[in-house]
C-alpha positions in Angstrom: 98.6 109.8 74.1 95.3 109.3 72.4 94.6 111.9 69.7 91.1 112.7 68.6 90.2 112.5 64.9 87.2 114.9 64.5 85.0 114.7 61.4 82.2 116.8 60.0 78.7 115.6 59.4 76.0 117.4 57.3 73.2 114.9 58.2 72.6 111.6 59.9 73.7 109.5 57.0 77.1 111.2 56.9 77.4 111.2 60.6 77.1 107.4 60.6 79.7 107.2 57.8 82.1 109.4 59.8 81.8 107.3 62.9 81.9 104.0 61.1 85.0 104.9 59.1 87.1 105.8 62.2 86.3 109.3 63.6 86.6 109.6 67.4 84.1 112.5 67.4 81.9 114.4 65.0 80.8 118.0 64.8 77.4 119.0 63.4 75.4 122.1 62.8 72.2 122.9 64.7 69.4 124.6 62.6 69.5 127.4 65.2 72.6 129.5 65.7 75.0 127.6 63.3 77.1 128.8 60.4 76.9 127.0 57.1 73.4 128.2 56.2 73.6 126.3 52.9 74.1 123.0 54.8 71.1 120.9 55.7 71.9 121.1 59.5 70.3 119.0 62.2 66.9 119.4 63.8 66.6 119.0 67.5 65.1 115.5 67.1 67.9 114.5 64.7 70.5 115.6 67.2 68.9 113.4 69.8 69.2 110.4 67.4 72.8 111.4 66.5 73.8 111.6 70.2 72.5 108.1 70.8 74.3 106.7 67.8 77.6 108.3 68.7 77.5 107.6 72.4 76.5 103.9 71.8 79.8 103.6 70.1 81.7 105.5 72.9 82.4 108.5 70.6 81.7 112.2 71.1 79.5 114.8 69.4 80.0 118.5 69.3 77.4 121.1 68.1 78.4 124.3 66.4 76.6 127.4 67.7 79.2 129.6 66.1 77.1 132.3 64.4 78.1 136.0 65.0 75.1 137.1 67.0 72.8 140.1 66.5 70.6 141.4 69.2 67.5 139.6 67.8 69.1 136.2 68.5 69.9 136.9 72.2 66.4 135.9 73.4 66.7 132.3 72.0 70.1 131.3 73.3 69.1 130.1 76.8 66.3 127.8 75.6 68.4 126.2 72.8 71.6 125.7 74.9 69.4 124.1 77.6 67.9 121.7 75.1 71.3 120.7 73.8 72.6 120.1 77.3 69.5 117.9 78.2 70.2 115.4 75.4 73.9 114.9 76.2 75.8 116.9 73.6 79.5 116.7 74.6 80.5 120.3 73.8 79.4 123.4 72.1 81.7 125.1 69.5 81.2 128.8 70.1 82.6 131.9 68.5 80.6 134.7 70.2 81.4 135.1 73.9 77.7 136.1 74.5 77.0 132.4 74.5 79.6 131.5 77.2 77.2 132.5 80.0 74.5 130.0 78.9 77.0 127.2 78.3 78.3 127.6 81.8 74.8 127.8 83.2 74.0 124.3 81.9 77.5 122.9 82.5 78.3 122.5 78.8 81.9 122.1 77.7 83.0 125.1 75.6 85.2 124.8 72.5 86.2 128.2 71.0 85.4 128.2 67.3 88.1 128.9 64.7 85.9 131.9 63.8 87.4 133.6 66.9 90.8 133.5 65.0 93.0 132.5 67.9 96.6 132.8 66.8 98.6 133.7 70.0 99.0 132.3 73.5 97.8 135.5 75.2 94.4 135.1 73.6 94.3 131.5 74.6 95.1 132.4 78.2 92.3 135.0 78.2 89.7 132.5 76.9 90.9 129.8 79.3 90.0 132.1 82.2 86.6 132.5 80.7 86.0 128.8 81.0 87.0 127.6 77.5 88.1 124.0 77.6 89.4 123.8 74.0 90.4 126.3 71.4 90.1 125.6 67.7 93.0 127.5 66.3 93.0 129.7 63.3 94.3 127.9 60.2 97.0 130.6 59.9 99.0 129.4 62.9 102.6 128.2 62.4 104.0 125.4 64.4 105.7 127.8 66.8 102.4 129.5 67.5 100.7 126.3 68.2 103.4 125.1 70.6 103.1 128.4 72.6 99.4 128.0 72.8 99.6 124.4 74.0 102.0 125.5 76.7 99.2 127.6 78.3 97.5 124.3 79.3 94.4 124.8 77.1 93.4 121.9 74.9 94.2 122.6 71.2 92.3 121.5 68.1 93.7 122.2 64.6 92.4 121.6 61.1 94.4 119.0 59.2 92.4 118.7 55.9 90.0 120.6 53.8 89.2 124.0 52.2 90.9 127.2 53.2 89.5 130.7 53.4 91.1 133.8 51.8 90.1 135.7 55.0 91.5 135.1 58.4 89.8 131.8 59.4 86.6 132.8 57.8 86.4 136.5 58.9 85.6 137.8 55.5 83.1 140.4 54.2 83.7 140.0 50.5 80.6 137.9 50.2 78.6 140.7 51.9 79.9 143.3 49.5 79.4 141.3 46.3 76.2 139.4 47.0 74.8 140.7 50.2 75.2 137.2 51.8 76.9 137.4 55.2 79.8 135.0 55.5 79.9 135.3 59.3 76.3 134.2 59.5 76.6 131.2 57.3 75.9 132.7 53.8 79.3 132.8 52.2 79.1 132.8 48.4 82.9 132.1 48.1 83.9 135.2 46.3 87.6 134.1 46.7 86.9 131.3 44.2 85.6 133.6 41.5 87.6 134.6 38.4 88.2 138.3 37.9 89.4 140.6 35.2 92.3 142.9 36.1 92.0 146.5 34.8 94.7 149.1 34.4 94.2 152.8 35.3 92.4 153.3 32.0 90.1 150.4 32.6 91.7 148.2 30.0 91.6 144.5 30.6 95.1 143.3 31.3 94.4 139.6 32.2 94.3 138.4 28.6 93.5 134.7 28.6 94.4 134.2 32.3 91.8 135.6 34.7 92.9 136.6 38.1 91.8 134.7 41.3 92.9 134.7 44.9 91.6 131.3 45.6 93.5 129.3 48.3 94.6 125.8 47.7 93.2 123.2 50.1 94.9 122.2 53.3 96.5 118.7 53.8 98.6 118.0 56.8 99.1 114.2 56.2 102.9 114.6 56.0 103.0 116.4 59.4 100.7 114.2 61.5 103.5 112.6 63.5 105.1 116.0 64.2 101.7 117.5 65.3 101.1 114.6 67.7 104.5 115.1 69.2 103.9 118.8 70.0 100.7 117.9 71.9 97.7 118.8 69.7 94.7 117.0 71.2 92.3 117.0 68.3 92.7 116.8 64.5 89.8 118.4 62.6 88.6 117.6 59.1 86.7 120.4 57.3 83.6 119.8 55.3 80.0 119.6 56.7 78.8 119.9 53.1 81.0 117.1 51.8 79.8 113.8 50.4 79.7 110.4 52.2 82.4 109.1 49.9 84.7 112.0 50.6 84.3 111.6 54.3 84.8 107.9 54.2 88.0 108.3 52.1 89.6 111.1 54.1 88.7 109.8 57.5 90.0 106.3 56.8 93.3 107.6 55.5 93.9 109.8 58.5 92.7 107.1 60.9 95.3 104.8 59.5 98.1 107.3 59.6 97.3 108.6 63.1 97.2 105.0 64.4 100.5 104.1 62.8 102.1 107.2 64.2 100.9 106.3 67.7 102.3 102.8 67.2 105.6 104.5 66.1 105.4 102.7 62.7 107.5 105.2 60.8 107.3 103.2 57.6 103.6 103.6 57.4 103.2 106.9 59.2 103.3 108.8 55.9 102.7 106.9 52.6 102.7 108.7 49.2 99.9 106.3 48.1 97.7 107.7 50.9 98.4 111.2 49.7 97.5 110.2 46.1 94.1 108.8 47.3 93.4 112.1 49.1 94.4 114.1 46.0 92.2 112.1 43.8 89.3 112.6 46.2 89.4 116.4 45.9 89.1 118.9 43.0 91.8 121.3 44.2 95.5 121.0 45.0 96.4 120.7 48.6 99.4 122.0 50.6 100.4 122.3 54.3 99.6 126.0 54.2 100.9 128.0 57.2 102.2 125.2 59.5 105.7 124.9 58.2 106.2 128.7 57.8 106.4 128.5 54.0 103.4 130.5 52.8 104.1 131.9 49.4 102.7 131.8 45.8 102.6 128.0 45.8 99.7 128.1 48.4 97.1 129.9 46.2 95.9 130.1 42.7 96.4 133.4 40.9 96.0 133.0 37.2 93.2 130.6 36.8 92.7 127.0 37.7 90.9 123.9 36.6 88.7 122.1 39.2 88.0 118.6 37.9 85.3 116.7 39.8 86.4 113.5 41.3 86.2 110.6 38.8 87.6 107.9 41.1 84.3 107.3 43.0 82.6 104.6 40.9 79.7 103.4 43.0 78.0 102.4 46.2 77.2 98.8 47.2 73.5 98.3 47.8 73.4 94.6 48.4 75.5 91.4 48.1 74.3 88.0 46.9 76.6 85.5 48.7 75.3 82.5 46.7 76.0 84.0 43.3 78.8 86.3 44.4 77.1 89.4 42.9 77.2 92.8 44.3 74.5 95.3 43.5 76.1 98.6 42.7 74.6 102.1 42.2 76.9 103.8 39.7 78.5 107.2 40.4 81.0 107.4 37.5 81.8 105.6 34.3 83.4 102.1 34.7 83.8 99.1 32.4 84.8 95.5 32.2 88.5 95.1 32.7 88.9 98.0 35.0 91.1 97.6 38.1 89.0 98.7 41.1 88.9 98.7 44.8 86.2 98.2 47.4 86.8 99.9 50.7 84.8 99.3 53.8 84.4 100.5 57.3 85.2 97.2 58.9 87.5 95.2 56.7 90.6 95.5 54.6 90.4 97.2 51.2 89.9 94.7 48.4 91.0 95.2 44.8 90.0 93.2 41.7 89.5 93.4 38.0 85.9 93.8 36.9 85.0 90.6 34.9 81.2 90.4 34.7 78.6 93.1 34.8 74.9 92.5 34.6 72.3 95.3 33.9 68.8 95.5 35.5 67.5 92.9 33.0 70.3 90.5 33.9 72.0 91.0 30.5 75.8 91.0 30.4 77.2 94.4 29.6 80.7 95.8 29.2 80.2 99.5 30.2 78.3 101.3 33.0 77.8 104.9 32.0 74.3 106.1 33.0 74.0 108.2 36.1 73.0 106.1 39.1 72.6 103.0 37.0 71.9 99.9 39.0 74.1 96.9 38.0 75.4 93.7 39.4 79.1 93.1 39.5 80.8 89.7 40.1 82.9 89.9 43.2 84.5 86.8 44.7 84.6 88.1 48.3 81.9 89.3 50.7 81.1 93.0 50.6 78.3 94.8 52.4 75.7 97.5 51.9 77.3 101.0 52.1 80.8 99.9 50.9 82.3 102.2 48.3 83.9 101.2 44.9 86.7 103.4 43.4 89.3 103.2 40.7 92.5 101.6 41.7 95.5 103.6 40.4 98.9 102.1 40.0 
């Protein structure tokens, strides 16, 4: 059974990275009727270009129209759904049933958004009768819940990696209360990640040096991919329309490899602790399986403070390669130096590791350290690399 690896894309550049690094499909936000108000989101013309890029590579593209509607938006639904259907979008990801009518009118495939918080088979049966082809399950589903929903015959999509929400799959009003930004209309200010003081009944601070937070750890299902394939999940979804190209390339390439190995029944390579370490180094929060295995306890969230360290493994992006002199032009992202063990990873070749030997600055002077933000340097690499490849630390 072919399993879809579905990746996010915040703009055209990241969409191309997602497809090139192994995603079977991408989901994007439309500037109209989409959550993630802080994301760039796609214009209509950009979606046309994205559809062509994706379809030329025999992949699929889904557009989120998952905002919780108010009456004032009802008048613009028909026009915008029609436009999306005309350019060949493969499906709409919808949370508000008011949009179903228009998707059906223009023969658009309907995927029920995770914002609908589907957690039981009766709900899945109901939406299947309304014409929903696929349901994106709430992240809070256990394995048994997922199996029961799959048995209804509806296609199931589940999240396998990324940020979690302290509310039920995004249904949270804390942001509204604290900042007047509506989380269900794309404006979440992530109150769950704030630090708070705890007060006793006399309003005395009892948190001492450890502030309270109810921030969830991230989701990572790498260890359970084989099991999730066996129970019949059709699509594995990565969270993160606001994530960087490097993050997407790293996460997608790891899951692509693991999924393919599972499908080939290569148990030795189906789950590799080194892959998990690469994913961990790519993020700034701990990750756990969350609800899938039925063990949801204090280990799944932070309560007494946390340290979020920005990723330091991402060293640079390849801008060009001089085959004659074997010099790669690199735009720096993090500090690196002569003698470092590094790795180049690419969308169309095996990862290549090497020890940095020679570094030249913009004036062709030999240097030992690269430490200025986005500094342009040339690094001696004895094998071909290409524009857009990424360089990262290689950890033993």
